[in-house]
C-alpha positions as CSV (number, residue, x, y, z in Angstrom):
1,X,92.4,76.3,82.2
2,X,92.3,74.9,85.7
3,X,88.7,76.6,86.3
4,X,87.6,75.0,83.0
5,X,89.9,71.8,84.2
6,X,86.9,72.0,87.9
7,X,83.9,72.8,86.5
8,X,84.6,69.7,83.4
9,X,84.8,67.7,86.7
10,X,81.8,69.4,88.2
11,X,79.9,67.9,85.3
12,X,81.4,64.5,84.6
13,X,80.4,64.4,88.3
14,X,77.1,65.5,88.6
15,X,76.3,64.0,85.4
16,X,77.7,60.1,87.1
17,X,75.2,60.8,89.7
18,X,71.9,61.9,88.3
19,X,71.9,58.8,86.0
20,X,72.7,56.8,88.8
21,X,69.8,58.0,90.8
22,X,67.2,57.8,87.6
23,X,69.2,54.3,87.6
24,X,68.5,53.5,90.7
25,X,64.2,54.4,90.3
26,X,63.4,52.8,87.5
27,X,65.2,49.3,88.6
28,X,63.2,48.7,91.3
29,X,63.1,51.6,94.1
30,X,58.9,51.1,94.2
31,X,58.7,48.0,92.9
32,X,55.1,48.4,91.7
33,X,53.1,49.2,89.1
34,X,49.9,52.3,88.9
35,X,47.6,49.3,87.5
36,X,48.5,46.5,90.8
37,X,46.5,48.6,94.1
38,X,43.8,51.2,93.6
39,X,46.5,53.1,95.6
40,X,49.7,52.3,94.0
41,X,49.5,55.1,91.2
42,X,49.1,57.7,94.3
43,X,51.8,56.9,96.2
44,X,54.1,56.7,93.2
45,X,52.9,60.0,92.5
46,X,53.9,61.1,95.7
47,X,57.8,59.7,95.7
48,X,58.7,60.2,92.3
49,X,57.4,64.6,92.9
50,X,59.5,63.8,96.1
51,X,62.3,63.0,94.6
52,X,62.3,65.2,91.4
53,X,61.7,68.5,94.5
54,X,65.4,66.5,96.5
55,X,67.4,66.5,93.2
56,X,66.0,69.8,91.9
57,X,67.4,70.9,95.2
58,X,70.2,69.1,94.9
59,X,71.9,70.1,91.7
60,X,70.6,73.9,92.8
61,X,72.8,73.5,95.6
62,X,75.4,71.3,94.6
63,X,75.7,73.7,91.7
64,X,76.3,77.2,94.0
65,X,78.7,75.5,96.2
66,X,81.3,74.2,92.4
67,X,80.8,78.1,91.2
68,X,81.8,80.0,95.0
69,X,84.7,77.3,94.9
70,X,85.4,78.3,91.3
71,X,85.3,81.8,90.9
72,X,86.1,83.1,94.9
73,X,89.2,80.8,94.9
74,X,92.5,82.3,96.1
75,X,94.5,82.8,93.2
76,X,98.7,82.6,92.8
77,X,99.6,85.8,94.1
78,X,96.5,87.4,95.6
79,X,97.1,87.9,99.4
80,X,94.7,90.4,99.9
81,X,91.2,88.7,101.8
82,X,88.1,88.7,100.7
83,X,86.2,91.9,101.3
84,X,83.6,90.8,104.8
85,X,79.9,90.9,104.7
86,X,78.2,90.7,108.4
87,X,74.6,90.5,106.8
88,X,72.9,90.2,104.1
89,X,69.4,90.6,104.7
90,X,67.6,89.6,101.1
91,X,69.9,86.8,100.4
92,X,68.9,85.6,104.5
93,X,64.9,85.7,104.2
94,X,65.6,83.6,101.2
95,X,67.0,81.1,102.9
96,X,64.5,81.3,105.6
97,X,61.2,81.4,103.7
98,X,62.1,79.4,100.9
99,X,63.0,76.5,102.2
100,X,59.5,76.8,104.2
101,X,57.3,77.1,101.5
102,X,59.1,74.4,100.4
103,X,58.1,71.8,103.5
104,X,55.1,73.4,103.3
105,X,54.2,72.6,99.4
106,X,55.9,68.9,100.3
107,X,53.6,68.6,103.4
108,X,50.7,69.4,102.0
109,X,50.5,66.7,98.9
110,X,52.3,63.8,101.7
111,X,49.1,65.0,104.0
112,X,46.7,65.3,101.4
113,X,48.0,61.0,99.8
114,X,48.3,59.8,103.2
115,X,45.1,60.9,104.3
116,X,42.8,59.3,101.3
117,X,45.9,56.1,101.9
118,X,44.2,55.5,105.7
119,X,40.7,57.1,104.5
120,X,38.3,53.9,105.6
121,X,34.6,55.3,105.4
122,X,33.9,53.4,102.6
123,X,31.8,50.6,102.6
124,X,33.8,47.8,102.1
125,X,33.5,44.3,99.8
126,X,34.4,41.7,101.8
127,X,36.6,42.4,106.0
128,X,39.9,39.9,106.4
129,X,40.7,39.9,109.4
130,X,45.3,39.2,109.5
131,X,46.5,37.9,112.8
132,X,50.3,37.8,113.3
133,X,52.2,35.1,114.7
134,X,55.2,34.5,115.9
135,X,56.4,33.4,113.2
136,X,53.6,33.3,110.8
137,X,50.0,34.5,109.5
138,X,46.1,33.8,110.8
139,X,43.6,35.0,108.1
140,X,40.2,35.0,108.9
141,X,37.6,35.0,106.6
142,X,34.9,37.7,107.9
143,X,32.1,37.1,105.4
144,X,32.3,33.7,104.5
145,X,33.2,32.4,108.1
146,X,36.0,30.8,107.2
147,X,39.7,30.9,108.1
148,X,42.8,29.4,107.0
149,X,45.7,29.1,109.6
150,X,49.0,30.6,109.0
151,X,51.1,27.6,109.2
152,X,55.5,28.5,109.5
153,X,57.6,26.9,106.5
154,X,60.9,25.7,107.0
155,X,63.0,27.6,104.2
156,X,65.3,25.7,102.8
157,X,66.7,27.7,100.0
158,X,65.8,25.0,97.6
159,X,63.2,25.8,94.8
160,X,59.3,25.4,94.9
161,X,60.0,26.5,99.0
162,X,57.7,29.2,98.1
163,X,54.1,27.1,97.6
164,X,54.2,25.9,102.2
165,X,53.8,29.9,102.1
166,X,49.8,30.8,103.5
167,X,47.9,32.0,101.2
168,X,46.1,35.1,101.3
169,X,43.4,35.3,99.0
170,X,42.3,38.3,97.5
171,X,39.3,39.1,94.7
172,X,40.4,41.5,92.5
173,X,38.4,44.7,91.8
174,X,37.0,44.5,95.1
175,X,37.5,46.5,98.2
176,X,38.6,45.3,101.7
177,X,38.9,45.6,104.5
178,X,42.2,44.6,106.6
179,X,41.9,44.4,110.7
180,X,45.0,43.3,111.8
181,X,46.0,41.6,115.2
182,X,48.4,40.0,117.2
183,X,49.4,37.4,118.5
184,X,52.4,38.1,121.2
185,X,54.9,40.5,120.3
186,X,55.2,43.9,117.0
187,X,54.3,42.6,113.9
188,X,54.1,44.4,110.6
189,X,51.5,44.0,107.4
190,X,53.7,44.4,104.2
191,X,53.0,43.6,100.8
192,X,55.9,45.3,98.9
193,X,54.2,44.5,95.9
194,X,51.1,47.1,97.4
195,X,53.7,49.8,98.2
196,X,52.0,49.7,101.7
197,X,52.3,48.8,105.3
198,X,50.8,48.7,108.5
199,X,51.7,47.8,112.1
200,X,50.3,44.7,114.7
201,X,50.0,45.6,117.6
202,X,48.9,44.1,120.9
203,X,46.3,45.1,122.2
204,X,45.8,47.1,118.8
205,X,43.6,46.3,115.8
206,X,44.2,48.7,113.1
207,X,42.8,48.3,109.9
208,X,43.2,49.9,106.4
209,X,41.2,49.4,103.0
210,X,42.5,48.8,99.4
211,X,41.4,47.3,96.2
212,X,44.0,45.0,94.3
213,X,43.3,46.0,90.2
214,X,45.4,43.2,89.3
215,X,45.5,39.2,89.7
216,X,48.7,37.7,90.2
217,X,51.1,36.4,93.4
218,X,52.4,38.7,95.1
219,X,54.5,38.6,98.6
220,X,54.5,39.4,101.8
221,X,55.8,39.3,104.3
222,X,56.6,40.6,108.4
223,X,58.4,44.3,108.3
224,X,58.8,44.1,112.4
225,X,62.0,42.6,113.7
226,X,59.3,40.0,116.0
227,X,62.4,37.2,117.6
228,X,64.7,35.0,116.0
229,X,63.1,33.6,113.1
230,X,61.9,37.0,111.2
231,X,63.0,35.4,108.6
232,X,60.4,33.3,107.3
233,X,57.5,35.4,108.6
234,X,56.3,35.3,104.4
235,X,53.6,34.8,102.9
236,X,51.8,34.7,99.5
237,X,49.5,37.8,98.6
238,X,47.5,35.8,95.8
239,X,44.7,38.0,93.6
240,X,42.3,36.2,91.9
241,X,38.7,36.4,90.3
242,X,35.1,36.8,92.7
243,X,34.7,32.6,91.0
244,X,38.1,31.2,92.0
245,X,37.9,33.3,95.4
246,X,34.9,31.7,96.4
247,X,36.3,28.6,95.0
248,X,39.0,28.8,97.8
249,X,37.0,29.7,100.5
250,X,35.3,26.5,100.2
251,X,38.0,24.4,100.2
252,X,38.7,26.1,102.8
253,X,35.2,25.3,104.3
254,X,35.8,22.0,103.2
255,X,38.9,20.9,104.7
256,X,36.7,22.1,108.0
257,X,38.5,24.9,108.4
258,X,35.3,27.2,109.9
259,X,34.7,29.6,111.5
260,X,37.9,32.4,112.9
261,X,40.5,32.0,114.9
262,X,40.7,34.3,117.8
263,X,43.9,36.1,118.6
264,X,44.0,34.7,121.6
265,X,43.3,30.7,120.4
266,X,45.4,28.6,117.8
267,X,44.3,26.5,115.2
268,X,44.8,22.4,115.1
269,X,47.4,22.4,112.3
270,X,48.7,24.9,114.7
271,X,49.1,22.5,117.9
272,X,50.0,20.4,115.8
273,X,52.9,21.9,115.1
274,X,53.7,23.9,117.4
275,X,54.2,20.5,119.7
276,X,56.0,18.9,117.0
277,X,58.6,21.2,117.7
278,X,58.5,21.0,120.9
279,X,59.6,17.3,120.4
280,X,62.4,17.9,118.5
281,X,63.8,20.6,120.5
282,X,63.6,18.5,123.8
283,X,65.7,15.3,121.6
């Protein structure tokens, strides 16, 4: 009877744990869908495969532990020591070789997917240079020879603040090559819905390519603690049609944002902003 009760408790606990894991995966462990970029489907498949492998190993391990606890527990009135086994060569070979095979399989799929995600051999349709700075972003649209100066938004917690954030425009269905530079300290360029982030390092230019395949407005942020106002280093990503993208380029040009902002340069808007911040600090 105690054995059946123990087994029932174990099954109930295992069921609850697996249900909780499944619920977590379903409700936002990966805040994306396979249709957002050309890479999100690959990343989700790798993620789910890794979880399935981990849960399978967990179920087998927990099952063996509970089985050993139930079968080999000390019975009332049994004072004999169990048979002592010094070695079991087949068993030791199994729990050495099997984990090595598992790690090898995970490494194979991970290495293949990482190589595909970071591949930049294809000819891009547009080039965008992102410059990280404390605490915002500059966007250089290289092919159109215009830029968008990222002015740090004041996060008040009120509705509508998102509209004041810097917005990066991308044409849907076109291959975009990003080059990432930093003006000061290490940042990290992250669009959670794209399931990808890349470090932005002073003195080093990182590059990646992506094809956004679904129009929409997505959130971006810095994923590297970079100073006092790191939490304010937010931006939007607007994936739009080619017509809307071209119209935005013309708007920037009409507003006087022609040319490119260098890594060591500040736009006129940023100079005004920094001056105002300095004056407020002194007062």
